[in-house]
C-alpha positions in Angstrom: 18.0 -42.5 -31.9 20.7 -44.2 -33.8 24.3 -42.9 -33.6 26.6 -43.4 -36.6 29.9 -42.1 -37.9 29.8 -39.4 -40.6 32.2 -37.4 -42.7 29.6 -34.5 -42.7 30.7 -32.1 -40.0 28.1 -29.4 -40.8 26.0 -30.4 -37.7 28.9 -29.0 -35.6 29.2 -25.7 -37.3 27.3 -24.0 -34.5 30.1 -25.0 -32.1 32.9 -23.6 -34.3 31.0 -20.3 -34.8 30.9 -19.7 -31.1 34.4 -20.7 -30.1 36.9 -18.0 -28.8 40.2 -17.8 -30.6 42.3 -20.8 -29.5 45.3 -18.9 -28.0 43.0 -17.1 -25.5 43.6 -20.2 -23.2 40.0 -20.0 -22.0 37.5 -22.9 -21.8 35.5 -21.2 -24.6 38.4 -21.8 -27.0 37.8 -25.5 -27.0 34.1 -25.8 -26.1 31.3 -23.3 -26.8 31.0 -20.7 -24.0 27.2 -21.2 -23.5 27.4 -24.3 -21.2 26.5 -23.8 -17.6 29.6 -25.6 -16.4 32.9 -27.1 -17.5 35.3 -29.6 -16.0 39.0 -29.2 -15.9 41.1 -32.3 -16.5 44.6 -32.0 -15.2 47.3 -33.6 -17.3 49.4 -36.3 -15.6 52.9 -35.5 -14.4 55.7 -38.0 -13.9 58.9 -37.7 -12.0 62.3 -38.9 -13.3 61.5 -42.5 -12.1 58.3 -42.6 -14.1 56.1 -42.3 -11.0 53.0 -40.2 -11.3 53.0 -37.1 -9.1 49.9 -35.3 -8.1 49.5 -31.5 -8.9 48.8 -31.0 -5.2 52.1 -32.6 -4.2 53.9 -30.3 -6.6 52.1 -27.3 -5.2 53.1 -28.4 -1.6 56.7 -28.9 -2.8 56.9 -25.5 -4.4 55.0 -23.7 -1.7 52.4 -22.4 -4.2 48.7 -22.8 -3.1 46.8 -25.2 -5.5 43.6 -23.4 -6.5 41.1 -24.3 -9.2 42.4 -21.9 -11.9 46.1 -22.2 -11.2 48.3 -23.1 -14.2 50.8 -26.0 -14.1 53.9 -23.9 -14.5 52.8 -21.6 -11.7 52.2 -24.6 -9.4 55.6 -25.9 -10.4 57.2 -22.7 -9.2 59.1 -22.6 -12.4 62.8 -22.0 -11.9 65.8 -22.0 -14.2 67.0 -25.3 -12.8 65.2 -28.6 -13.2 63.1 -29.5 -10.1 63.5 -32.8 -8.3 59.9 -34.1 -8.2 60.8 -37.5 -6.7 60.8 -35.8 -3.3 57.5 -34.1 -3.9 
């Protein structure tokens, strides 16, 4: 089978018809909900020195358990002051 670029997106209509509304923040809002499994890709986080900080390090720093469905701001332990991630 040959793969090629196309401006005709009609072949993807089945996906669009099955998506949840985007602001539901569910996997089904960016990929059709009829797949057996999904993967979660965690966005990178950097401290003030530009060093990458792992989500698990931030969870340990904030005292919030890092579990599969946890959102970043929850792991961060969001407070009104800016956290010092360089010690995480």
